[in-house]
N, C-alpha and C positions, 0 to 999 in steps of 0.2 A: 504494500500500500504506500503510495507516495504521500509526502508531507508538504505542506506549504507554510511559509513563514507568515507572521503577522503582517508584515509589509506587503507580501503577495496577496493576502486576503483583502487588505485595505484597498489595493489597486483594483480588485475585482468587485468592490462595493461602490456602486454609483449612487451617490446621495443627491437629493433634490438640488442642493446648492452646486452640484457639479454639472447640471444640465446647461448646455450652451446652445442657444437658438441661432438659426440662420434665417434672415428675412427674405433672402432671394435664393431659395433652394430649388425652386421649380419655375418653369417657363411662364406660369400664369401669375407670378407674384407681383407684377406691376400692373396687372389688369384691374381697373377700378372695381371694387367689390371683393377683390381677392388680395388686395395689397397689404393687408395687415396680418397675414399668416406668419406664424413662426414654426419652423421645423426643427426637430431634435433627432439625433441619432445616438442612442445609448449603447446598443450592442450591434455592431456592424453598421455599414453605411446606409443600409436600406435601399431606397431608390432615389436618394438625393442626387441632383445633377450639378451641384456646386462644389468647386474645389475648396471653397472656404468653410464647408460644413465641418464642425468639430464632431468627431466620433469618439465617445468615451472609451469604448473597449472594442478593439478591432479583431480580437481572437475569434476565429470561426466557431460558431455554435450549432450550425445547422438551421438557424433561423436568425432573423434580425428584429430588434426591438427599437422602436422610435416613438415619436409623439408629435402631435400637432396642437398648437395653441391658437385659438381664433376668437376674436371678440364677437359680440352679437351681430348677426347679419352677414358676417364674412363667409365667402363661398370657396370651397375647394372644387375646382371644375372637373368636367368629365374626363376620365382617364381609365386605363385598365392595366392589369399586371399579368405577368407570365406565371407567377406562383401565388399561393394562398395569401390573402390579406384579411386579418382579423382585427377589429376595432374593440378596444376596451375603454368604455366611456368612464373616465375618472371623475369628471366634473362638467356639468352642463347638460344641455339638451341638443341633440343633433338630428336634423332631418336628412336621411339618406334617400337618394333617388338613383335610378338606374335605367339602362336601355340606351340605344344608339343616340337618342336625343334627350335622354334623361326624363322621359315621360312614361316609361313602361310601368312605373309604380314608385311609391315612396313609403317610408315608415320613419317614425321618430324613436330614437334611442335615448334613454335617460341615464343618469349617473348610476354606475354599477352594472349596466347592461353590457353584453358581449355580442358583437355582430360579426359573422363570418360571411364575407362577400365572395361569390364564386370567381374563379379565374375566367378570363376571356369574356368579361361583361363590363361595359362602360358603367362607371359609378362616379358620383360626386356627393358632396354633403355640405350642409350649411349649419352654422350655429344659430339655432332658433331659441336658445335660452335667453334669459334676461341679462346675463353677465358673461364675462370671459369664460371660455370652456377649454377643457384639456382632454385630448384623446390619446391614449397609448395605442400603438399599432404593432402587430406581429406579422412579419412577412416570412414566408417559407423559403428555405434554402440559404446557403451561404452566398450564392450568386443569384440575385432575384431576376436578373435579365433586363433590368431597367423598367421603363414606364412607357406606355403608349398613350398619347394624348389624342383627344378628338381633333380631327382636322381643323375645326373652327378655332380651337385654342392655339394651335401652332400659327395660324395666319394672324390671329388677333394679337399675339405676343410680339410679332414683328413690328407692329406699330409702336411698340414701347422699347424697341431696340434689343429684344431678347430672341435668341436663336438657339436651336438644339441641334447638335451634330449627330451623325450616325453612331457615334460612340456614347451617346447620352451625356454629353458634356454641354453645360449651359454656357453660352457666350453672351455677355452683356456689352453691347456696343456703346451704351450710354456711359459705361464706366471706363471707356477708352479702348476696349478690345476691337479688333478688326472684324468686320462681318465675314463669316466663312463663305467660301465659294459655294454656289448652289449644289455642286456635286458632293459637297461635304455635309450638307444639311440632312437631317432626318426626314425622309419622305413621309407624307401623310398616309395613313392606312387607306387602302383602296375601298371605294364605295361597295364593290362587290363582296369584299371580305366582311364589311360591316353588316351587309344585308344577310349574310349567311350565318350570323351569330344566333345562338339560341336565345329565345325570349324567356324571361323568368317572371312568373306571376307574383302578385303580392302575397298570396298564400304560401308559395314556395320560399320566398325570401323571409317571410315571418317565421318559418320553421327553422331558419338559420340565426335567429335571435334568441339568446338565453338571458332572460331578465334576471335581475338580482334577486327577486323574490321567487323565482321558479327553479332555483337550483336544488337538487336533492342531495343533501349531505348524509354521509354515513360515518358513524363512530367506529366502524370496524373495517375501515379501508386499508389499514396498515397492520402489520404483524404485531407491533408493539402495543396495539390497542388493548390487549388483555393484561398488560402490566399496570401495577398501581401507579397513579399519577400521570398516565399516558392517555389523555382524553381528547386528542386532536380529532377533528372531523374533516372529511374531504368530499368535494362534489366534482364529479367529472363534467366537463363542458364540451371539449373536443377530443375524441378518442378515449381510450381506456386509461392511458397514462400509467400511474403507479398503483392505482386502486386495486386491491385484492378482494374487495367486498363481493360476496356472492350475489349474483343477479344484477350487477351494475350494468346499466345501459346508458351510454353517453347521449346527450341530446343531439349532438352533431357527430356523425360517425364516419363521414367520407374522409379519404386521405388528405392530409394537409402538409405532411412532412414533419409535423410536431404534434404534441398533445398539449391540452390546456386544462387545468383543474382549478 
């Protein structure tokens, strides 16, 4: 069994005061209505496209954990991912919408809720709560593959001097960077590919929300539960995880590349 020092353990403990936000992590961050977003990368870079993004812990974990902080009314525009994306609503109320134009359906998640959005579906969200909100995110894989924006977002960002390269690197010409050659720019996803994407109903998406008051905790999830003074409880959310409780059925069971409890 390997040992780690106190200093090594401290380096792997990311405290709230260690979070460092990036205000221009994505191509829509200068678009009016989306200009007050703050992006965080705690474990792994996630899908940030900014070379200025601070990443607290870069060691590969098989997943990435980050966060988004958004004031009331601020929008995160339509995009999609190659790997699983799970939102953990820490504070505030968020309206999620999905579909090629963001009108296939919507639902509101509240503090404590966990939302798993399928891959290969356009999604966006808005802080509809009265105050600033904070969302943690978990993305599957060490290499998330980047981010695919709705074509309208790519074209709209150019008006604010922001461009995205084929390597998913953000170029800010307003900050002095040279505009990339057209051959270097990320091409918009084809309309035919968008039209071929699966549609998700409100009922299907609602089944991928695990509300804070809907989790089923078990006091016998771990082997040590039979020992005096060991009274922890565990509730599966995505996958079976570490739970050894008989009859456990996770609310969300499809493969994500990680489990969540």
